[in-house]
Backbone bond lengths (Angstrom), bond angles and torsions (degrees), N, CA, C in turn:
res aa  C-N    CA-C-N  psi(-1)  N-CA   C-N-CA  omega(-1)  CA-C   N-CA-C  phi
1 M - - - 1.466 - - 1.536 109.71 -
2 A 1.347 116.96 145.55 1.459 120.45 -177.99 1.531 111.20 -59.98
3 E 1.357 116.60 -36.92 1.441 118.11 -176.36 1.519 111.93 -70.28
4 D 1.335 118.00 -14.62 1.449 121.36 178.15 1.521 112.17 -89.02
5 L 1.315 117.72 -7.10 1.454 120.94 179.73 1.523 109.60 -86.51
6 C 1.334 116.26 134.24 1.468 117.37 178.28 1.515 110.15 -64.21
7 V 1.325 118.13 -29.55 1.463 119.63 -178.37 1.521 112.01 -69.40
8 S 1.320 118.09 -21.11 1.467 120.26 -176.47 1.523 112.31 -70.75
9 R 1.333 117.36 -20.51 1.460 119.62 -178.15 1.526 112.05 -106.34
10 V 1.305 117.30 6.62 1.460 121.90 -177.25 1.523 110.01 -99.39
11 P 1.341 118.26 125.67 1.474 120.23 -179.55 1.526 113.20 -53.95
12 L 1.342 117.16 -30.42 1.469 119.66 179.58 1.517 112.54 -55.89
13 F 1.338 116.06 -33.90 1.459 120.22 -171.15 1.518 113.87 -112.21
14 Q 1.332 117.75 7.67 1.457 119.78 -174.74 1.527 112.69 -76.78
15 G 1.327 118.02 -9.44 1.452 119.56 174.90 1.516 112.60 -84.11
16 L 1.340 116.80 -1.10 1.460 121.18 -179.16 1.521 110.69 -96.79
17 D 1.337 116.42 151.55 1.467 118.83 175.59 1.532 108.91 -81.02
18 H 1.338 115.06 176.54 1.477 120.00 -174.58 1.525 112.28 -58.58
19 A 1.320 117.33 -44.23 1.453 120.05 -178.25 1.530 111.13 -63.85
20 E 1.337 116.11 -38.20 1.459 120.05 179.04 1.529 111.00 -69.43
21 Q 1.337 116.86 -37.90 1.461 120.07 177.02 1.522 111.35 -63.73
22 V 1.323 116.56 -40.10 1.461 120.05 176.41 1.527 109.83 -60.94
23 G 1.330 116.55 -40.37 1.460 120.15 178.18 1.520 112.26 -64.19
24 V 1.331 116.53 -40.25 1.460 120.41 177.50 1.526 110.73 -64.73
25 A 1.345 116.09 -43.01 1.464 120.31 -178.83 1.518 112.25 -60.12
26 A 1.330 116.71 -27.74 1.460 119.89 179.84 1.524 112.40 -64.63
27 F 1.342 117.03 -21.06 1.465 121.40 178.93 1.526 111.72 -88.49
28 A 1.318 117.44 -11.07 1.470 120.72 -173.85 1.525 110.91 -92.14
29 T 1.325 115.45 147.49 1.455 121.96 174.58 1.525 108.41 -107.83
30 P 1.359 118.51 106.48 1.467 119.77 177.91 1.532 110.31 -66.16
31 T 1.322 115.86 131.99 1.461 121.07 -176.53 1.517 109.09 -138.77
32 R 1.340 116.13 137.42 1.470 121.10 179.58 1.524 110.29 -111.18
33 F 1.333 115.13 148.43 1.452 120.89 -178.85 1.525 109.87 -135.60
34 A 1.317 116.20 142.33 1.461 121.82 177.50 1.523 109.59 -82.40
35 A 1.327 116.44 157.18 1.460 120.77 177.05 1.528 109.55 -57.99
36 G 1.326 115.76 132.01 1.452 120.52 179.80 1.519 114.33 88.35
37 E 1.318 117.68 -9.55 1.462 120.34 -178.51 1.525 110.26 -73.57
38 V 1.331 115.83 134.91 1.453 120.98 176.60 1.517 108.50 -83.18
39 I 1.334 115.91 120.19 1.466 122.15 -175.42 1.517 110.24 -85.91
40 G 1.310 116.94 -40.13 1.467 120.65 -179.46 1.508 109.46 -151.62
41 D 1.329 115.97 144.61 1.472 119.43 -178.34 1.522 111.74 -131.18
42 G 1.341 117.33 19.58 1.447 119.85 176.31 1.504 114.50 90.85
43 R 1.329 117.36 0.12 1.452 118.77 -176.94 1.528 113.16 -111.77
44 G 1.331 116.89 -0.86 1.459 119.07 -176.26 1.511 112.73 -91.61
45 D 1.324 115.68 -174.43 1.451 121.56 177.08 1.529 109.69 -70.06
46 P 1.338 117.99 149.97 1.470 119.97 177.16 1.528 110.35 -66.33
47 L 1.330 115.64 125.90 1.457 121.51 -177.39 1.521 109.02 -138.21
48 L 1.333 115.87 160.10 1.448 121.70 169.12 1.525 106.54 -108.22
49 L 1.331 116.33 124.59 1.455 122.13 -176.10 1.529 109.75 -113.54
50 V 1.320 116.11 128.30 1.468 122.19 179.19 1.519 107.92 -115.87
51 V 1.349 116.87 123.85 1.466 120.85 179.61 1.527 109.08 -75.41
52 H 1.333 115.15 125.74 1.462 121.03 178.09 1.530 109.78 -96.76
53 T 1.346 116.40 -55.05 1.468 121.45 176.87 1.530 108.56 -135.58
54 G 1.325 115.99 158.38 1.463 120.71 179.29 1.515 111.79 81.73
55 S 1.317 115.95 -162.79 1.458 120.99 179.64 1.518 109.90 -147.69
56 V 1.327 115.63 154.86 1.463 121.06 -179.99 1.521 107.95 -135.45
57 K 1.332 115.77 154.01 1.462 119.53 173.66 1.520 108.43 -110.49
58 V 1.317 114.49 144.94 1.460 122.18 177.81 1.515 106.83 -110.84
59 S 1.323 117.03 126.06 1.462 120.23 -175.51 1.517 110.70 -141.96
60 R 1.318 115.09 168.27 1.448 122.25 176.53 1.518 107.82 -126.84
61 V 1.331 116.92 140.12 1.461 121.79 -179.15 1.524 107.98 -116.41
62 D 1.345 116.11 127.19 1.457 118.89 -178.84 1.524 111.67 -83.16
63 A 1.326 116.39 -179.18 1.463 121.21 -175.58 1.513 112.45 -63.48
64 E 1.321 117.71 -22.49 1.456 121.60 179.87 1.519 112.44 -95.45
65 G 1.333 116.79 6.73 1.455 120.48 176.05 1.515 115.05 86.89
66 R 1.326 118.31 6.39 1.464 120.68 178.47 1.522 109.75 -79.87
67 E 1.324 114.99 134.47 1.463 120.89 -177.73 1.521 110.57 -99.49
68 Q 1.335 116.14 133.43 1.458 122.36 173.41 1.524 108.07 -116.80
69 V 1.337 116.94 114.58 1.456 121.15 -179.92 1.526 108.67 -76.95
70 L 1.333 116.18 128.74 1.463 121.63 -177.40 1.523 112.44 -96.07
71 R 1.326 116.76 -43.65 1.458 120.50 -179.95 1.526 110.01 -168.63
72 V 1.323 115.20 166.89 1.470 122.61 176.72 1.520 107.32 -121.49
73 L 1.337 116.54 133.58 1.455 121.82 -178.90 1.523 110.41 -115.64
74 G 1.334 115.74 140.74 1.460 122.01 177.39 1.518 111.19 -120.28
75 P 1.330 117.62 -170.88 1.461 121.75 -176.56 1.529 112.65 -53.08
76 G 1.337 115.85 132.96 1.450 121.85 178.45 1.513 113.88 92.91
77 Q 1.316 117.65 -13.61 1.470 120.19 -179.85 1.527 109.65 -94.23
78 F 1.311 115.37 161.55 1.467 119.27 -173.80 1.517 110.59 -139.68
79 L 1.316 115.85 164.95 1.451 121.99 174.87 1.522 108.76 -149.61
80 G 1.300 114.79 162.45 1.462 119.68 -177.68 1.511 112.87 104.96
81 E 1.346 117.33 5.25 1.458 119.23 -178.02 1.534 111.09 -66.93
82 S 1.335 116.56 -32.11 1.472 118.87 179.72 1.527 110.76 -66.20
83 S 1.330 116.14 -44.44 1.455 118.30 179.51 1.527 110.74 -69.95
84 F 1.338 116.86 -27.59 1.463 119.65 175.60 1.523 110.84 -63.82
85 L 1.339 116.04 -39.57 1.454 120.17 -177.94 1.529 112.41 -79.32
86 T 1.346 116.66 -31.84 1.464 119.31 -175.88 1.522 113.41 -99.44
87 G 1.347 117.16 -20.80 1.461 120.27 -176.72 1.509 113.55 82.82
88 R 1.344 117.43 2.13 1.458 120.75 -179.89 1.517 110.34 -93.53
89 P 1.342 118.08 153.54 1.472 120.71 178.44 1.517 110.83 -67.12
90 F 1.358 114.95 169.92 1.453 120.38 174.76 1.525 110.14 -58.23
91 S 1.318 116.46 142.10 1.459 119.75 170.73 1.528 110.28 -103.19
92 D 1.326 116.78 0.04 1.466 121.56 -176.11 1.525 110.69 -110.81
93 R 1.325 114.26 160.31 1.458 120.54 173.39 1.526 109.12 -95.83
94 I 1.309 116.49 136.84 1.467 122.13 -179.86 1.524 107.34 -120.29
95 T 1.335 116.73 123.93 1.455 122.18 -175.65 1.521 109.62 -128.59
96 A 1.332 117.25 133.48 1.463 120.90 177.15 1.522 109.33 -73.42
97 L 1.332 117.19 125.18 1.464 121.28 178.30 1.526 111.37 -82.07
98 E 1.313 116.55 -19.77 1.459 123.94 179.12 1.526 105.96 -155.90
99 P 1.339 118.62 169.94 1.468 117.94 176.73 1.530 109.87 -50.93
100 A 1.310 116.81 128.01 1.460 121.18 -172.61 1.519 110.34 -137.80
101 S 1.310 115.52 153.24 1.466 121.25 172.50 1.520 107.94 -127.67
102 M 1.325 114.96 145.79 1.450 120.49 -177.48 1.514 109.83 -138.77
103 C 1.305 115.18 154.92 1.457 121.77 170.43 1.523 107.08 -104.19
104 V 1.310 115.99 123.47 1.452 122.03 -173.96 1.526 109.31 -109.40
105 F 1.328 115.94 128.02 1.464 122.19 179.50 1.532 109.55 -113.65
106 R 1.311 117.08 131.22 1.454 120.04 168.16 1.526 108.72 -71.65
107 H 1.294 116.83 145.44 1.458 119.88 -175.02 1.535 113.13 -61.34
108 A 1.324 116.20 -37.68 1.467 118.45 179.78 1.526 110.69 -62.16
109 D 1.345 116.11 -39.96 1.468 120.16 178.73 1.524 110.44 -67.97
110 F 1.353 116.08 -42.66 1.456 119.10 -177.70 1.529 111.51 -66.04
111 A 1.336 116.61 -36.16 1.469 119.97 176.98 1.521 110.67 -60.64
112 R 1.332 117.14 -40.16 1.468 120.42 177.68 1.530 110.80 -64.55
113 L 1.327 116.81 -38.26 1.457 120.01 179.28 1.529 111.20 -66.06
114 V 1.335 117.35 -39.56 1.465 120.81 179.17 1.528 109.86 -65.42
115 N 1.323 116.28 -39.79 1.468 119.67 177.99 1.533 111.05 -64.81
116 R 1.320 115.77 -36.16 1.464 120.72 -178.41 1.525 111.04 -77.56
117 H 1.340 117.26 -35.56 1.468 122.10 -177.26 1.536 108.48 -129.30
118 P 1.332 118.00 86.68 1.479 120.99 -177.23 1.527 113.09 -56.79
119 S 1.324 117.78 -25.30 1.473 118.93 -179.04 1.526 111.22 -61.53
120 I 1.331 117.68 -27.63 1.468 120.59 177.89 1.522 110.03 -63.66
121 G 1.331 116.77 -44.40 1.454 120.42 179.09 1.514 112.19 -63.17
122 M 1.341 116.75 -40.31 1.466 120.47 179.19 1.530 111.25 -64.84
123 R 1.331 116.30 -42.25 1.468 119.46 179.32 1.530 110.63 -67.35
124 M 1.333 117.20 -32.99 1.458 119.90 176.72 1.528 109.72 -64.42
125 L 1.341 116.88 -44.30 1.461 119.95 178.13 1.526 111.60 -60.63
126 Q 1.332 116.85 -39.58 1.466 120.43 178.23 1.532 110.83 -63.26
127 A 1.345 115.88 -42.60 1.467 119.93 179.86 1.514 111.24 -65.77
128 V 1.335 116.96 -40.84 1.460 120.50 178.40 1.530 110.83 -65.03
129 S 1.339 117.02 -38.25 1.467 120.59 177.78 1.520 111.02 -62.56
130 R 1.341 116.47 -42.56 1.470 119.54 177.44 1.530 110.60 -62.16
131 R 1.329 116.31 -40.40 1.458 120.49 179.99 1.527 110.53 -63.93
132 L 1.333 117.83 -39.10 1.460 121.31 176.87 1.524 110.98 -64.66
133 D 1.327 116.61 -40.09 1.472 120.37 177.54 1.533 109.86 -60.77
134 E 1.343 115.96 -44.02 1.461 120.31 179.17 1.523 111.14 -63.25
135 A 1.338 116.49 -40.13 1.452 119.97 179.63 1.524 110.82 -64.46
136 E 1.336 117.39 -39.89 1.453 121.05 178.30 1.525 110.81 -66.05
137 H 1.323 116.20 -37.91 1.467 120.15 178.16 1.526 109.64 -64.59
138 R 1.327 117.23 -43.05 1.457 120.78 179.16 1.526 110.84 -64.38
139 L 1.335 116.95 -40.11 1.463 120.21 178.77 1.523 110.60 -62.15
140 A 1.339 115.84 -42.88 1.470 119.22 177.80 1.523 110.90 -61.29
141 A 1.351 115.70 -37.53 1.458 119.94 179.95 1.524 111.03 -66.88
142 V 1.329 116.87 -39.67 1.465 120.78 179.34 1.527 109.87 -66.64
143 I 1.338 116.97 -43.84 1.457 121.06 -179.96 1.525 110.81 -61.81
144 S 1.324 116.30 -35.62 1.463 120.09 -179.18 1.521 111.72 -65.96
145 G 1.327 117.15 -23.50 1.463 120.94 179.88 1.516 113.61 73.75
146 D 1.332 118.06 8.44 1.463 121.32 -176.03 1.526 109.88 -94.92
147 V 1.326 116.15 95.31 1.466 120.61 -178.37 1.521 110.40 -65.77
148 T 1.336 117.42 -37.01 1.468 120.81 -179.84 1.523 110.31 -59.82
149 A 1.328 116.83 -43.35 1.459 120.52 -179.88 1.517 110.95 -65.20
150 R 1.334 117.68 -40.92 1.467 120.49 179.23 1.513 110.60 -64.60
151 L 1.334 116.97 -41.62 1.461 120.74 178.80 1.523 111.10 -65.41
152 A 1.323 116.80 -43.17 1.464 120.26 179.32 1.519 110.34 -60.73
153 D 1.328 116.52 -44.28 1.463 121.37 179.22 1.528 110.15 -61.45
154 Y 1.322 116.49 -42.47 1.472 120.45 -179.70 1.533 111.31 -63.52
155 L 1.330 116.98 -46.15 1.470 120.23 -178.66 1.524 111.70 -63.16
156 L 1.323 116.25 -37.54 1.466 119.67 -179.75 1.525 112.37 -69.04
157 E 1.329 117.59 -23.63 1.462 121.04 -179.38 1.528 112.61 -84.51
158 L 1.347 117.77 -12.04 1.464 119.97 -178.65 1.531 110.39 -72.54
159 P 1.347 117.63 143.10 1.465 119.56 174.37 1.524 109.91 -60.80
160 G 1.319 116.89 136.32 1.461 119.83 -177.14 1.508 113.23 -134.37
161 A 1.334 114.84 162.92 1.465 121.94 176.87 1.518 108.04 -125.23
162 A 1.329 116.59 122.11 1.458 121.03 -178.15 1.521 110.41 -71.41
163 G 1.319 116.02 137.72 1.458 121.79 177.90 1.516 109.57 -144.00
164 P 1.329 117.44 -178.56 1.470 120.91 -176.56 1.525 113.16 -63.02
165 A 1.342 117.69 -29.13 1.458 120.50 -177.73 1.521 113.11 -92.30
166 G 1.331 116.89 -12.26 1.450 121.16 -177.24 1.515 111.42 144.29
167 V 1.301 117.01 -156.70 1.461 121.99 -178.66 1.530 108.80 -99.30
168 A 1.330 116.13 116.26 1.470 121.23 -179.57 1.523 109.48 -83.81
169 V 1.331 116.79 129.65 1.457 122.29 177.68 1.522 108.68 -127.04
170 R 1.317 115.12 153.74 1.464 121.21 177.45 1.510 108.86 -113.79
171 L 1.319 116.25 128.59 1.459 119.84 176.12 1.526 108.26 -73.03
172 P 1.330 118.28 121.15 1.460 120.37 -170.80 1.512 114.76 -78.22
173 M 1.327 118.14 -9.04 1.465 119.60 -178.78 1.518 109.66 -153.01
174 A 1.335 116.20 173.60 1.457 121.52 -178.19 1.531 110.01 -61.00
175 K 1.329 115.28 152.83 1.461 119.76 -177.19 1.518 111.89 -62.77
176 K 1.325 117.43 -31.03 1.476 119.04 177.62 1.528 110.73 -64.05
177 D 1.338 116.31 -34.90 1.465 120.57 177.82 1.529 111.24 -73.04
178 I 1.324 115.88 -37.50 1.471 119.12 175.96 1.517 110.27 -63.90
179 A 1.321 116.30 -41.09 1.469 120.39 176.87 1.525 110.62 -60.87
180 S 1.327 116.68 -41.28 1.469 120.54 178.22 1.516 110.64 -63.10
181 L 1.338 116.63 -43.14 1.458 120.88 179.66 1.524 111.37 -61.71
182 L 1.336 116.59 -36.85 1.465 121.84 -177.83 1.524 112.26 -89.31
183 D 1.337 115.96 4.51 1.463 121.75 177.78 1.530 111.54 57.55
184 T 1.322 114.62 48.78 1.452 120.76 175.36 1.522 108.82 -140.84
185 S 1.294 117.66 -178.27 1.469 121.33 179.20 1.516 110.43 -95.03
186 P 1.340 117.71 155.81 1.469 119.85 176.67 1.527 111.74 -57.65
187 E 1.330 116.87 -35.88 1.468 120.04 179.73 1.527 110.96 -65.45
188 S 1.328 116.02 -43.62 1.467 119.54 179.02 1.531 110.44 -64.64
189 L 1.332 117.20 -40.88 1.463 120.10 177.88 1.511 110.86 -60.25
190 S 1.335 117.57 -44.14 1.465 120.94 179.83 1.522 111.00 -61.93
191 R 1.337 116.44 -40.03 1.469 119.76 178.64 1.525 111.11 -63.51
192 Q 1.336 116.08 -43.01 1.471 119.65 -178.78 1.522 111.11 -65.90
193 L 1.328 117.20 -40.96 1.468 120.01 177.18 1.523 110.90 -62.79
194 R 1.336 116.24 -41.00 1.466 119.90 179.66 1.533 110.51 -62.99
195 R 1.332 116.68 -40.87 1.466 119.55 179.55 1.521 111.68 -65.20
196 L 1.336 116.05 -39.21 1.471 118.96 178.03 1.519 111.13 -65.75
197 R 1.353 116.41 -36.30 1.472 119.62 176.29 1.530 110.67 -65.78
198 E 1.338 115.78 -47.35 1.467 119.83 -177.93 1.531 111.46 -62.50
199 A 1.325 116.49 -30.08 1.465 120.67 179.21 1.527 112.04 -81.97
200 G 1.322 116.88 -4.46 1.467 120.45 179.43 1.521 113.76 77.04
201 I 1.350 116.94 16.29 1.462 120.40 -178.98 1.521 110.80 -83.01
202 I 1.327 115.72 -36.50 1.468 120.53 175.53 1.525 108.25 -130.35
203 A 1.323 115.92 166.40 1.468 122.32 176.42 1.516 107.98 -145.10
204 D 1.315 115.81 162.49 1.459 119.90 176.69 1.517 109.81 -71.78
205 G 1.346 115.65 139.12 1.451 120.85 178.69 1.511 111.78 -111.83
206 D 1.308 116.67 -165.71 1.454 121.83 -179.90 1.516 110.86 -76.43
207 A 1.321 115.70 149.96 1.467 123.23 172.93 1.532 112.66 53.24
208 G 1.340 115.26 40.03 1.456 118.79 176.75 1.518 114.76 79.04
209 G 1.324 117.39 5.10 1.453 120.13 179.24 1.514 111.88 -83.66
210 L 1.321 116.50 -173.76 1.457 122.47 179.45 1.527 109.81 -129.05
211 V 1.308 115.72 157.46 1.459 122.20 174.17 1.521 108.00 -119.45
212 I 1.316 116.65 122.92 1.462 120.94 174.96 1.522 107.35 -82.61
213 V 1.315 116.32 103.77 1.461 122.34 -175.20 1.524 111.45 -81.63
214 D 1.332 115.70 -36.29 1.471 121.03 -175.85 1.528 108.96 -127.31
215 P 1.335 117.47 78.72 1.467 119.67 -176.78 1.525 113.78 -64.71
216 E 1.333 118.01 -29.15 1.464 120.15 -178.89 1.533 110.82 -66.11
217 T 1.327 116.84 -43.75 1.464 119.70 177.88 1.523 110.20 -66.72
218 L 1.320 116.64 -38.84 1.465 120.56 178.53 1.536 109.53 -62.88
219 M 1.314 116.94 -38.25 1.461 120.59 178.18 1.528 110.72 -67.20
220 D 1.331 117.19 -37.95 1.467 120.09 176.20 1.526 110.66 -61.77
221 L 1.330 116.93 -40.81 1.468 120.65 177.98 1.522 110.37 -64.93
222 S 1.330 116.86 -39.25 1.454 121.44 179.81 1.529 111.15 -63.25
223 R 1.298 117.90 -37.45 1.467 122.48 -176.59 1.534 112.46 -65.90
224 R 1.324 117.18 -15.13 1.452 119.57 178.96 1.523 111.18 -63.95
225 V 1.339 116.83 -24.81 1.473 119.84 175.43 1.515 109.92 -62.80
226 D 1.351 116.84 -49.97 1.456 120.53 -178.88 1.527 111.83 -65.88
227 A 1.320 116.60 -34.70 1.453 120.03 -178.65 1.526 112.13 -65.27
228 R 1.333 116.09 -30.09 1.461 119.80 -177.69 1.522 112.40 -96.40
229 A 1.335 117.14 -8.65 1.468 119.09 -177.23 1.512 111.19 -70.33
């Protein structure tokens, strides 16, 4: 069934009809990963990885072993486009944050698919452009030095479920990783979360999650990034 194909939920392939998606899926290798498993560390063959279920974090580790989290990917998102274009292996570490499944494409196979379906290449360029925009926004946030604004922006981007108390969100990774992603320290992140709680903007939710009680104020805090850029 089309809905069972990982390619059916990926924006890269949504311009294809069912028969074409089935053809694309034939090139993919379905692979499952346990929570905490390292999927790639920069030493493997160049591949294009498409997240089917679960979530993964992409990070970089320096010579002293310090990890910098770059981004978190969920279902329908992909990585490896840089190595696809350059032919070089991943330079980043990819770790499953929870049980995850992915569709893995060898670059030679993916190149044939792009030649056969040019819309895939165009959608890839659009996705890469969005990622560059996000990276520039994050850089502006870091330069501004406003940790509160970066945290507000991050919380607003999390998938949420509306309820009577507000919008419930789940933190997709450990707070130390979130701090790394926001280019701050775990201690600073904890202080900022405490201030947002004390101000009544967020509250503790179920199973370690959070509830955004006052999204309008949180959005005002987030806009401080753009104001200082």
